[in-house]
C-alpha angles and dihedrals in degrees: 000000000000124000128194120194122190123201137173104061122135147115120313135166122247111279092029132115137239134183122212125195132195125194122195120205139171131060105345125167094174142338117225093194145336130211151158127247130178138203129194123196111283093009135099122260108261138193115260102173138335133197121201125210090254091057098256117139137211125196134191112249094243094058102039111127093016106060129052127194119204144162130235122229082265097071091205089073123076127186135199118205109199119194134174091023121196132193087257088068091065108120146109106279120213130195118219132192131181102217132188114203141139090297094054131249112348131184104213126195133191126227093256134247123233121238117190122183118193124205 
């Protein structure tokens, strides 16, 4: 079993900042990549940021220059620093990890953490 737990969501005013964290636990041989996705009501889930095992990063166009994805020394933890937030960033944010363990290759998802940005 693999568990992902997101923390750090909340309510923030436009222009403010928020930092999300995601910790993966369980039986993990390796993680191919970790990332953040978000989904607002009535909209598709979209990529926010992704971090590959080699350290390369990918960002959604709408967050480039404002959000930064990073890893802790514990590589099973990924963070998302969100700056210059706007109401359009309001969504449920999900952590994802592609995990290899004794059960094979597993795409694990967290329960989500709500980010609400007021104008």
